[in-house]
C-alpha positions, 0 to 999 in steps of 0.5 A: 201920625205923620213920618216926621215930615220925611219924604218917601218913594212910592212905586205902583206898578200896573201890568198893561192889558192885563185882562188880554193875557191868557195866562194871568195866574202864571204872570201873577206868580212870576211877578211875586217872585220877582217883587220877593227877589226884590224885597230880599236885595234892597231890604235896607232900602225898603220901608214897606215891601213890594207886594201885589195890592190889587188886580194886576197892580203892585206897590213898595215904599222906599227910603232911598231914591237911588235905588227906584230905577235899578228897581223898576229897571230889574222888574221890566227886564225880568218880567218880558215881555209882559209890559207894565207902566210905573207911577213913581211918587215922592213925599210924605206919608201920613199914616203908619208904614207897615214893612210887610203890608203896604195896604192901608197907607196914604199920604202925598206919596201914595197919590202922587204915584197913582196919578202918574199911572192914571196919566199914562193910562190917560196917554195910551188912551190917546194914542200918543206916539211916545208914550212913557212906561214910568212917570214921576211927581214930587210933592211941591217943594220939588214939583219943579224937577219933575218935567226934567227928569220925566223927559229924560226917562221917556228920551232913554225909553225911545232910545233903548227901543231902538236896540236891536236883539244883539245890542240887547243881548250884549247889554244885558251880558256887560251889566250883568258881568260888569266889563267888556272883557267879561261879557265877551268871554260869556257870549264867545265874542271879541271884546271889540264887538261888545265895545262896538255894540255898547258904543252903537246903541249909546248905551253910556249916554242911556246909563249916564241919563238914568244915573243923573235922575237916580242922583235927583231922585236921591236928593229929593228924598233926602229933602236936598233938592 
């Protein structure tokens, strides 16, 4: 039965170059733990829990578009240095949804997510200079936003890749602590040093850009566009 024409967010993740990884079992165990943390932290936002599906692929279904990017960001961060490609599909699900088992469901949202994972793989084969790690595809009603969101996400990825190790460390601590002063205490440096790192890395532009995409995803899922 169609889910009352409701829009969902399906996230499909796929480990890049998994066949080259010598410790695949260890990576999968780590991924299972990370997904378990996601399921617990975002329980109210999840329609079908995140879990490994086949091979080195995993998926989950959300009812809240606003948390999609934070979830993807957390998975990326906790799985480093393992790289993951993500397809994010927005749309209807036309079969029953099982909270504890994402397998067996189908609909435009799933197909859109899978299409985007395949699209990233295609760009990798072409060896494009700037290859996204995440692509979004919506149902036709809101597809006009996809190109804009994907361009913003790619710009954010390029910007993030330019951060040096010190900037990454400061940003990670700042995000965890919630303030420049607290981050400075944790890192044992001056608050001005934290501020300088955030400024030189264009962190606030990065965060604002991701926030705008999250807001758009939230509106699309709510049917507001």
